[in-house]
DSSP file (Angstrom, degrees, kcal/mol; ACC not computed):
  #  RESIDUE AA STRUCTURE BP1 BP2  ACC     N-H-->O    O-->H-N    N-H-->O    O-->H-N    TCO  KAPPA ALPHA  PHI   PSI    X-CA   Y-CA   Z-CA
    1    1 A M              0   0    0      0, 0.0     2,-0.1     0, 0.0    41,-0.0   0.000 360.0 360.0 360.0 133.5  107.0   88.1  105.8
    2    2 A G     >  -     0   0    0      1,-0.0     4,-2.5     4,-0.0     5,-0.2  -0.218 360.0 -83.2 -88.9-175.9  106.9   89.8  109.2
    3    3 A L  H  > S+     0   0    0      1,-0.2     4,-2.8     2,-0.2     5,-0.2   0.900 125.5  53.0 -58.8 -45.8  104.0   90.1  111.6
    4    4 A P  H  > S+     0   0    0      0, 0.0     4,-2.2     0, 0.0    -1,-0.2   0.905 112.8  45.4 -59.4 -38.8  102.4   93.1  110.0
    5    5 A E  H  > S+     0   0    0      2,-0.2     4,-2.3     1,-0.2    -2,-0.2   0.915 113.5  48.0 -70.2 -43.1  102.3   91.3  106.6
    6    6 A R  H  X S+     0   0    0     -4,-2.5     4,-2.4     2,-0.2    -1,-0.2   0.892 112.7  50.0 -64.6 -38.3  101.0   88.1  108.1
    7    7 A R  H  X S+     0   0    0     -4,-2.8     4,-2.6    -5,-0.2    -2,-0.2   0.921 109.9  50.3 -64.4 -44.2   98.3   90.0  110.0
    8    8 A A  H  X S+     0   0    0     -4,-2.2     4,-2.2    -5,-0.2    -2,-0.2   0.897 111.7  48.0 -62.6 -40.6   97.3   91.8  106.9
    9    9 A I  H  X S+     0   0    0     -4,-2.3     4,-2.8     2,-0.2    -1,-0.2   0.924 111.3  50.4 -65.1 -44.5   97.0   88.6  104.9
   10   10 A A  H  X S+     0   0    0     -4,-2.4     4,-1.9     1,-0.2    -2,-0.2   0.909 112.0  47.5 -61.3 -42.3   95.0   86.9  107.7
   11   11 A Q  H  X S+     0   0    0     -4,-2.6     4,-3.0     2,-0.2     5,-0.5   0.894 112.0  50.3 -65.8 -39.6   92.6   89.9  107.8
   12   12 A Y  H  X>S+     0   0    0     -4,-2.2     5,-2.8    -5,-0.2     4,-2.1   0.936 109.7  50.3 -63.3 -46.3   92.2   89.8  104.0
   13   13 A K  H  <5S+     0   0    0     -4,-2.8    -1,-0.2     1,-0.2    -2,-0.2   0.884 119.1  38.1 -59.1 -39.2   91.5   86.1  104.0
   14   14 A Q  H  <5S+     0   0    0     -4,-1.9    -2,-0.2    -5,-0.2    -1,-0.2   0.888 129.8  24.4 -80.7 -40.7   88.8   86.6  106.7
   15   15 A N  H  <5S+     0   0    0     -4,-3.0    -3,-0.2    -5,-0.2    -2,-0.2   0.770 131.5  21.6-102.6 -29.0   87.2   89.9  105.7
   16   16 A V  T >X5S+     0   0    0     -4,-2.1     4,-1.4    -5,-0.5     3,-1.2   0.815 107.2  65.8-111.3 -45.2   87.7   90.5  101.9
   17   17 A F  H 3><S+     0   0    0     -5,-2.8     4,-2.6     1,-0.3     3,-0.2   0.858  96.2  58.9 -53.4 -42.3   88.4   87.1  100.2
   18   18 A P  H 3> S+     0   0    0      0, 0.0     4,-2.3     0, 0.0    -1,-0.3   0.851 103.3  54.1 -58.6 -31.7   84.9   85.7  100.9
   19   19 A K  H <> S+     0   0    0     -3,-1.2     4,-2.3     2,-0.2    -2,-0.2   0.900 109.7  46.3 -67.9 -39.8   83.4   88.6   99.0
   20   20 A W  H  X S+     0   0    0     -4,-1.4     4,-2.8    -3,-0.2     5,-0.3   0.905 110.8  53.3 -67.4 -40.4   85.6   87.9   95.9
   21   21 A Q  H  X S+     0   0    0     -4,-2.6     4,-2.4     1,-0.2    11,-0.3   0.932 111.6  45.8 -58.6 -45.7   84.7   84.2   96.2
   22   22 A Q  H  X S+     0   0    0     -4,-2.3     4,-2.3    -5,-0.2    -2,-0.2   0.917 112.6  50.0 -63.8 -44.6   81.0   85.1   96.2
   23   23 A K  H  X S+     0   0    0     -4,-2.3     4,-2.3     1,-0.2    -2,-0.2   0.916 112.7  46.5 -62.3 -44.0   81.4   87.5   93.3
   24   24 A L  H  X S+     0   0    0     -4,-2.8     4,-2.6     2,-0.2     5,-0.3   0.902 110.2  53.2 -66.7 -40.5   83.3   85.0   91.2
   25   25 A N  H  X>S+     0   0    0     -4,-2.4     4,-2.2    -5,-0.3     5,-0.8   0.916 110.4  48.5 -58.9 -42.4   80.8   82.3   92.0
   26   26 A E  H  <5S+     0   0    0     -4,-2.3    -2,-0.2     2,-0.2    -1,-0.2   0.921 113.0  46.6 -63.7 -44.6   78.0   84.6   90.8
   27   27 A L  H  <5S+     0   0    0     -4,-2.3    -2,-0.2     1,-0.2    -1,-0.2   0.875 116.8  43.3 -67.3 -37.5   79.7   85.5   87.6
   28   28 A V  H  <5S-     0   0    0     -4,-2.6    -1,-0.2     2,-0.2    -2,-0.2   0.812 107.0-127.2 -77.7 -30.5   80.6   81.9   86.7
   29   29 A G  T  <5S+     0   0    0     -4,-2.2    -3,-0.2    -5,-0.3    -4,-0.1   0.482  82.2  41.4  95.7   3.4   77.2   80.7   87.7
   30   30 A E  S   <S-     0   0    0     -5,-0.8    -2,-0.2    -6,-0.3    -1,-0.2  -0.955 105.3 -61.5-166.6 166.2   78.4   78.0   90.1
   31   31 A P        -     0   0    0      0, 0.0     2,-0.4     0, 0.0    -9,-0.1  -0.319  48.6-159.6 -60.8 134.8   81.1   77.6   92.8
   32   32 A I        -     0   0    0    -11,-0.3     2,-0.4    -2,-0.0    53,-0.2  -0.937  18.4-121.1-114.3 139.1   84.7   78.1   91.4
   33   33 A E  E     -a   85   0A   0     51,-2.3    53,-2.6    -2,-0.4     2,-0.5  -0.650  25.9-166.5 -79.4 129.4   87.7   76.8   93.3
   34   34 A I  E     -a   86   0A   0     -2,-0.4     2,-0.6    51,-0.2    53,-0.2  -0.975   2.6-169.4-119.4 119.6   90.2   79.5   94.2
   35   35 A E  E     -a   87   0A   0     51,-2.9    53,-2.8    -2,-0.5     2,-0.5  -0.938   8.3-174.9-110.5 117.8   93.6   78.3   95.3
   36   36 A V  E     -a   88   0A   0     -2,-0.6     2,-1.6    51,-0.2    53,-0.2  -0.951  26.3-147.4-118.7 128.5   95.8   81.1   96.7
   37   37 A E    >   -     0   0    0     51,-2.4     3,-2.2    -2,-0.5    53,-0.4  -0.661  28.0-179.8 -87.6  79.6   99.4   80.8   97.8
   38   38 A W  G >  S+     0   0    0     -2,-1.6     3,-1.5     1,-0.3    -1,-0.2   0.826  70.7  60.4 -56.8 -38.8   98.9   83.3  100.6
   39   39 A D  G 3  S+     0   0    0      1,-0.3    -1,-0.3    -3,-0.2    -2,-0.1   0.563 102.9  54.1 -71.2  -5.3  102.4   83.2  101.9
   40   40 A T  G <  S+     0   0    0     -3,-2.2    -1,-0.3    51,-0.0    72,-0.2   0.498  90.2  94.0-101.7  -6.4  103.7   84.4   98.5
   41   41 A L  S <  S+     0   0    0     -3,-1.5   -32,-0.1    -4,-0.4    70,-0.1  -0.545  75.3  14.9 -88.7 152.5  101.5   87.5   98.2
   42   42 A G  S    S-     0   0    0     -2,-0.2    70,-0.4     8,-0.1     2,-0.3  -0.186  74.4-104.9  84.1-177.4  102.5   91.0   99.3
   43   43 A A    >   -     0   0    0     68,-0.1     3,-2.0    -2,-0.0     7,-0.1  -0.990  37.9 -84.3-149.9 149.5  105.9   92.4  100.1
   44   44 A D  T 3  S+     0   0    0     -2,-0.3    -2,-0.0     1,-0.3     0, 0.0  -0.270 113.6  16.7 -56.5 135.8  107.8   93.3  103.3
   45   45 A G  T 3  S+     0   0    0      1,-0.0    -1,-0.3     3,-0.0     3,-0.2   0.448 106.4  87.6  83.2   0.7  106.9   96.8  104.6
   46   46 A L    X   +     0   0    0     -3,-2.0     3,-2.4     1,-0.1     4,-0.4   0.102  39.8 122.5-118.8  22.5  103.8   97.1  102.4
   47   47 A A  G >  S+     0   0    0      1,-0.3     3,-1.3     2,-0.2     4,-0.4   0.833  71.0  63.0 -54.9 -34.1  101.1   95.5  104.7
   48   48 A H  G 3  S+     0   0    0      1,-0.3    -1,-0.3    -3,-0.2     4,-0.2   0.656 106.4  45.6 -67.5 -14.2   99.1   98.8  104.6
   49   49 A L  G <> S+     0   0    0     -3,-2.4     4,-3.1     1,-0.1     5,-0.3   0.402  83.3  99.5-105.1   0.3   98.7   98.3  100.8
   50   50 A F  H <> S+     0   0    0     -3,-1.3     4,-3.2    -4,-0.4     5,-0.4   0.915  82.1  46.4 -59.6 -48.2   97.8   94.6  100.8
   51   51 A E  H  > S+     0   0    0     -4,-0.4     4,-2.2     1,-0.2     5,-0.2   0.964 118.3  41.2 -61.2 -52.0   94.0   94.9  100.5
   52   52 A Q  H  > S+     0   0    0     -4,-0.2     4,-2.5     1,-0.2    -1,-0.2   0.917 119.4  46.6 -59.7 -44.2   94.1   97.5   97.7
   53   53 A G  H  X S+     0   0    0     -4,-3.1     4,-2.8     2,-0.2     5,-0.3   0.922 111.5  47.5 -69.1 -45.9   97.0   95.6   95.9
   54   54 A I  H  X>S+     0   0    0     -4,-3.2     4,-2.2    -5,-0.3     5,-1.0   0.914 114.7  48.8 -63.1 -41.7   95.6   92.1   96.1
   55   55 A D  I  X>S+     0   0    0     -4,-2.2     5,-3.2    -5,-0.4     4,-1.2   0.965 116.4  41.7 -57.7 -52.7   92.2   93.4   94.8
   56   56 A A  I  <5S+     0   0    0     -4,-2.5    -2,-0.2    -5,-0.2    -1,-0.2   0.821 122.1  38.4 -69.5 -33.6   93.8   95.3   92.0
   57   57 A I  I  <5S+     0   0    0     -4,-2.8    -1,-0.2    -5,-0.2    -3,-0.2   0.913 131.1  16.6 -84.2 -45.0   96.3   92.7   90.9
   58   58 A Y  I  <5S+     0   0    0     -4,-2.2    -3,-0.2    -5,-0.3     4,-0.2   0.753 129.1  25.5-108.2 -27.9   94.5   89.4   91.3
   59   59 A F  I  X<S+     0   0    0     -4,-1.2     4,-2.4    -5,-1.0     3,-0.2   0.855 107.4  57.1-111.5 -47.4   90.7   89.9   91.6
   60   60 A E  H  ><S+     0   0    0     -5,-3.2     4,-2.4     1,-0.2     5,-0.2   0.909 107.2  51.0 -57.6 -44.3   89.4   93.1   89.9
   61   61 A P  H  > S+     0   0    0      0, 0.0     4,-2.2     0, 0.0    -1,-0.2   0.885 111.1  49.0 -61.6 -36.2   90.9   92.2   86.5
   62   62 A L  H  > S+     0   0    0     -3,-0.2     4,-2.7     2,-0.2     5,-0.2   0.923 110.5  49.4 -69.2 -43.5   89.3   88.8   86.6
   63   63 A V  H  X S+     0   0    0     -4,-2.4     4,-2.1     1,-0.2    -1,-0.2   0.936 113.3  47.1 -59.9 -46.2   85.9   90.1   87.5
   64   64 A L  H  X S+     0   0    0     -4,-2.4     4,-2.2    -5,-0.2    -1,-0.2   0.895 111.8  50.9 -63.0 -39.9   86.0   92.7   84.8
   65   65 A A  H  X S+     0   0    0     -4,-2.2     4,-2.5    -5,-0.2     5,-0.2   0.923 109.5  49.3 -64.6 -44.0   87.1   90.1   82.2
   66   66 A L  H  X S+     0   0    0     -4,-2.7     4,-2.8     1,-0.2    -1,-0.2   0.880 110.9  50.9 -64.0 -36.5   84.3   87.7   83.2
   67   67 A Q  H  < S+     0   0    0     -4,-2.1    -1,-0.2    -5,-0.2    -2,-0.2   0.896 111.4  48.6 -65.9 -38.8   81.8   90.6   82.8
   68   68 A D  H  < S+     0   0    0     -4,-2.2     3,-0.3    -5,-0.2    -2,-0.2   0.897 117.4  40.6 -65.5 -41.2   83.3   91.4   79.4
   69   69 A I  H  < S+     0   0    0     -4,-2.5     2,-2.1     1,-0.2     3,-0.3   0.916 104.9  65.3 -75.6 -44.1   83.1   87.8   78.2
   70   70 A G     <  +     0   0    0     -4,-2.8    -1,-0.2    -5,-0.2    -2,-0.1  -0.330  58.9 132.5 -82.0  59.2   79.7   86.8   79.7
   71   71 A V  S    S+     0   0    0     -2,-2.1     2,-0.3    -3,-0.3    -1,-0.2   0.613  70.5  16.9 -87.2 -13.3   77.6   89.2   77.6
   72   72 A D  S  > S-     0   0    0     -3,-0.3     4,-2.6     1,-0.1     5,-0.2  -0.916  88.4 -92.1-149.8 174.2   75.0   86.6   76.6
   73   73 A D  H  > S+     0   0    0     -2,-0.3     4,-2.3     1,-0.2     5,-0.2   0.873 121.6  54.3 -60.9 -38.9   73.6   83.2   77.6
   74   74 A F  H  > S+     0   0    0      2,-0.2     4,-1.9     1,-0.2    -1,-0.2   0.934 112.3  43.1 -60.8 -47.0   75.9   81.4   75.2
   75   75 A S  H  > S+     0   0    0      2,-0.2     4,-2.3     1,-0.2    -2,-0.2   0.886 112.0  53.4 -68.1 -39.7   79.0   83.0   76.6
   76   76 A K  H  X S+     0   0    0     -4,-2.6     4,-2.5     1,-0.2    -1,-0.2   0.892 109.3  49.4 -63.2 -38.5   77.9   82.6   80.2
   77   77 A Q  H  X S+     0   0    0     -4,-2.3     4,-2.6     2,-0.2     5,-0.2   0.890 108.3  53.5 -66.6 -38.7   77.4   78.9   79.5
   78   78 A A  H  X S+     0   0    0     -4,-1.9     4,-2.2     2,-0.2    -2,-0.2   0.902 110.8  46.7 -62.2 -40.8   80.9   78.7   78.0
   79   79 A I  H  X S+     0   0    0     -4,-2.3     4,-1.7     2,-0.2    -2,-0.2   0.942 112.4  49.8 -64.1 -47.4   82.3   80.2   81.2
   80   80 A R  H  < S+     0   0    0     -4,-2.5    -2,-0.2     1,-0.2    -1,-0.2   0.889 118.8  38.4 -59.3 -41.2   80.3   77.9   83.4
   81   81 A D  H  < S+     0   0    0     -4,-2.6    -1,-0.2     1,-0.2    -2,-0.2   0.800 124.5  37.1 -79.3 -29.4   81.4   74.8   81.5
   82   82 A G  H  < S+     0   0    0     -4,-2.2     2,-0.5    -5,-0.2    -2,-0.2   0.436 103.8  64.1-111.6   1.1   85.0   75.9   80.9
   83   83 A F     <  +     0   0    0     -4,-1.7    22,-0.2     1,-0.1    -1,-0.2  -0.931  45.7 143.3-131.2 109.3   86.3   77.7   83.9
   84   84 A K        +     0   0    0     20,-3.0   -51,-2.3    -2,-0.5     2,-0.3   0.612  60.8  32.7-118.8 -19.4   86.5   75.7   87.2
   85   85 A K  E     -ab  33 105A   0     19,-1.6    21,-2.6   -53,-0.2     2,-0.4  -0.998  49.3-162.0-149.2 145.2   89.6   76.9   89.1
   86   86 A Y  E     -ab  34 106A   0    -53,-2.6   -51,-2.9    -2,-0.3     2,-0.5  -0.993  12.2-164.8-129.0 123.3   91.6   80.0   89.7
   87   87 A I  E     -ab  35 107A   0     19,-2.7    21,-2.6    -2,-0.4     2,-0.4  -0.924   4.2-168.8-111.8 130.9   95.2   79.8   91.0
   88   88 A I  E     +ab  36 108A   0    -53,-2.8   -51,-2.4    -2,-0.5     2,-0.3  -0.970  11.4 165.9-122.1 132.0   97.0   82.8   92.4
   89   89 A S  E     - b   0 109A   0     19,-2.2    21,-2.2    -2,-0.4   -51,-0.1  -0.996  34.4-148.8-142.4 146.6  100.7   83.0   93.3
   90   90 A G  S    S+     0   0    0    -53,-0.4     2,-0.6    -2,-0.3    22,-0.2   0.320  76.5  95.4 -92.9   6.2  103.1   85.8   94.1
   91   91 A I  S    S-     0   0    0     20,-0.1    -2,-0.0    19,-0.1   -51,-0.0  -0.882  72.8-137.8-101.9 119.2  106.0   83.9   92.6
   92   92 A E        -     0   0    0     -2,-0.6    18,-0.2     1,-0.1     2,-0.1  -0.483  20.0-114.8 -76.6 142.5  106.6   84.8   89.0
   93   93 A P    >   -     0   0    0      0, 0.0     3,-1.5     0, 0.0    -1,-0.1  -0.423  19.4-121.8 -73.9 151.6  107.4   82.0   86.5
   94   94 A E  T 3  S+     0   0    0      1,-0.3    -2,-0.0     2,-0.1     0, 0.0   0.841 113.2  56.3 -61.6 -33.6  110.9   81.8   84.9
   95   95 A D  T 3  S-     0   0    0      2,-0.1    -1,-0.3     1,-0.1     3,-0.1   0.512 106.3-129.5 -79.2  -2.4  109.4   82.0   81.4
   96   96 A R    <   +     0   0    0     -3,-1.5     2,-1.0     1,-0.2     3,-0.1   0.684  63.7 137.1  62.4  20.9  107.6   85.3   82.4
   97   97 A I        +     0   0    0      1,-0.2    -1,-0.2    11,-0.0    -2,-0.1  -0.837  28.8 179.2 -94.3  98.1  104.2   84.0   81.2
   98   98 A F        +     0   0    0     -2,-1.0    11,-2.3    -3,-0.1     2,-0.4   0.859  59.1  50.5 -75.5 -37.6  102.2   85.3   84.1
   99   99 A Y  E     +C  108   0A   0      9,-0.2     2,-0.3    -3,-0.1     9,-0.2  -0.837  61.0 172.6-103.8 139.8   98.7   84.1   83.0
  100  100 A R  E     -C  107   0A   0      7,-2.0     7,-2.9    -2,-0.4     2,-0.4  -0.993  12.9-168.8-140.1 142.7   97.9   80.6   81.8
  101  101 A F  E     +C  106   0A   0     -2,-0.3     2,-0.3     5,-0.2     5,-0.2  -0.899  32.4 132.8-133.3 105.6   94.5   79.1   81.0
  102  102 A E  E >   +C  105   0A   0      3,-2.2     3,-1.5    -2,-0.4    -2,-0.1  -0.994  61.2  16.3-151.9 148.7   94.5   75.3   80.6
  103  103 A N  T 3  S-     0   0    0     -2,-0.3    -1,-0.1     1,-0.3     3,-0.1   0.878 129.8 -59.7  54.3  41.4   92.5   72.4   81.8
  104  104 A K  T 3  S+     0   0    0      1,-0.2   -20,-3.0    29,-0.2   -19,-1.6   0.672 115.0 117.2  64.3  19.3   89.7   74.8   82.8
  105  105 A T  E <   -bC  85 102A   0     -3,-1.5    -3,-2.2   -21,-0.2     2,-0.5  -0.972  50.9-158.8-124.5 127.0   92.1   76.5   85.2
  106  106 A L  E     -bC  86 101A   0    -21,-2.6   -19,-2.7    -2,-0.4     2,-0.4  -0.900  15.8-172.3 -98.5 128.2   93.3   80.1   85.1
  107  107 A S  E     -bC  87 100A   0     -7,-2.9    -7,-2.0    -2,-0.5     2,-0.4  -0.963   9.6-170.6-121.3 142.8   96.5   80.7   86.9
  108  108 A Y  E     -bC  88  99A   0    -21,-2.6   -19,-2.2    -2,-0.4     2,-0.6  -0.968   3.9-179.2-133.3 116.7   98.1   84.1   87.6
  109  109 A R  E     +b   89   0A   0    -11,-2.3     2,-0.3    -2,-0.4   -19,-0.2  -0.921  26.1 134.3-120.2 104.0  101.6   84.2   88.9
  110  110 A H        -     0   0    0    -21,-2.2   -19,-0.1    -2,-0.6    -2,-0.1  -0.995  49.3-114.3-151.5 142.8  102.9   87.7   89.5
  111  111 A N        -     0   0    0     -2,-0.3     2,-1.7     1,-0.1   -20,-0.1  -0.168  47.6 -84.5 -73.0 173.1  104.7   89.5   92.3
  112  112 A F  S    S+     0   0    0    -70,-0.4     2,-0.3   -72,-0.2    -1,-0.1  -0.590  88.3 106.7 -82.3  84.5  103.1   92.2   94.4
  113  113 A S        +     0   0    0     -2,-1.7   -71,-0.0     1,-0.2    -3,-0.0  -0.953  51.6  41.4-152.7 168.6  103.9   95.2   92.1
  114  114 A N        +     0   0    0     -2,-0.3     4,-0.3     1,-0.1    -1,-0.2   0.947  59.8 170.7  53.7  54.1  102.2   97.6   89.8
  115  115 A I        +     0   0    0     -3,-0.1     2,-0.3     2,-0.1     3,-0.2   0.887  57.2  43.8 -63.3 -41.2   99.2   98.0   92.1
  116  116 A E  S    S+     0   0    0      1,-0.2   -63,-0.0     2,-0.1   -64,-0.0  -0.698 106.9  19.8-109.3 157.7   97.6  100.8   90.1
  117  117 A N  S    S+     0   0    0     -2,-0.3     4,-0.2     1,-0.1    -1,-0.2   0.459  99.5  82.8  74.4   4.4   97.0  101.6   86.5
  118  118 A Y     >  +     0   0    0     -4,-0.3     4,-2.7    -3,-0.2     5,-0.2   0.339  55.3 100.7-117.8   6.2   97.3   98.0   85.1
  119  119 A T  H  > S+     0   0    0      1,-0.2     4,-2.8     2,-0.2     5,-0.2   0.925  86.0  45.3 -58.8 -46.8   93.8   96.7   85.8
  120  120 A N  H  > S+     0   0    0      2,-0.2     4,-2.5     1,-0.2    -1,-0.2   0.880 112.3  51.2 -67.6 -37.2   92.6   97.2   82.2
  121  121 A E  H  > S+     0   0    0      2,-0.2     4,-2.0     1,-0.2    -1,-0.2   0.932 113.1  45.5 -63.4 -44.6   95.7   95.6   80.8
  122  122 A R  H  X S+     0   0    0     -4,-2.7     4,-2.3     2,-0.2    -2,-0.2   0.923 111.2  53.6 -63.5 -44.1   95.3   92.6   83.0
  123  123 A R  H  X S+     0   0    0     -4,-2.8     4,-2.7    -5,-0.2    -2,-0.2   0.932 109.3  48.2 -55.5 -48.0   91.6   92.4   82.2
  124  124 A Q  H  X S+     0   0    0     -4,-2.5     4,-2.7     1,-0.2    -1,-0.2   0.875 108.7  53.2 -65.4 -37.2   92.4   92.4   78.5
  125  125 A R  H  X S+     0   0    0     -4,-2.0     4,-2.3     2,-0.2    -1,-0.2   0.921 111.4  46.7 -61.5 -42.8   95.0   89.7   78.9
  126  126 A I  H  X S+     0   0    0     -4,-2.3     4,-3.1     2,-0.2     5,-0.3   0.933 111.7  50.8 -65.5 -45.2   92.5   87.5   80.7
  127  127 A V  H  X S+     0   0    0     -4,-2.7     4,-2.8     1,-0.2     5,-0.3   0.950 112.3  46.7 -56.3 -51.0   89.8   88.1   78.1
  128  128 A N  H  X S+     0   0    0     -4,-2.7     4,-1.3     1,-0.2    -1,-0.2   0.918 116.0  44.9 -58.6 -45.5   92.1   87.2   75.3
  129  129 A L  H  X S+     0   0    0     -4,-2.3     4,-1.5    -5,-0.2    -1,-0.2   0.923 116.5  43.7 -66.7 -46.1   93.4   84.1   77.0
  130  130 A M  H  X S+     0   0    0     -4,-3.1     4,-2.2     1,-0.2    -2,-0.2   0.882 108.7  56.5 -72.3 -36.9   90.0   82.8   78.1
  131  131 A E  H  < S+     0   0    0     -4,-2.8    -1,-0.2    -5,-0.3    -2,-0.2   0.849 110.4  46.7 -64.1 -30.7   88.2   83.5   74.8
  132  132 A K  H  < S+     0   0    0     -4,-1.3    -1,-0.2    -5,-0.3    -2,-0.2   0.846 119.4  40.2 -73.4 -33.6   90.7   81.4   73.1
  133  133 A G  H  <        0   0    0     -4,-1.5    -2,-0.2     1,-0.2    -1,-0.2   0.591 360.0 360.0 -96.9 -11.2   90.4   78.6   75.7
  134  134 A L     <        0   0    0     -4,-2.2    -1,-0.2    -5,-0.1    -3,-0.1   0.492 360.0 360.0 -82.6 360.0   86.7   78.4   76.4
């Protein structure tokens, strides 16, 4: 990553990430740990798309999924009890299983691609995975 990409990541961490942290904490009902491998996110030459892309790839689908799952008090309690950590990485796993939900931890390992038009697909994958694991 060059200077423009590192600058874009630093600005995202300072200006945008805290808003996602707050939103996820509200949806879960308590603080959730978010572990981000910042140096793996983004791609060279695409610093101008980092905010839109990181939002669309890693955060918007999760927020939508939690809203879909948490439709009543029972479901909200299941989320609160069963979801404690979210891990984000831009390095794809060799087995190509991008999402995993185990030990109260959701991990998403996917490179910086497909910024648009996949939010609903990602949301549904998270819903399916979490509803099985909560």
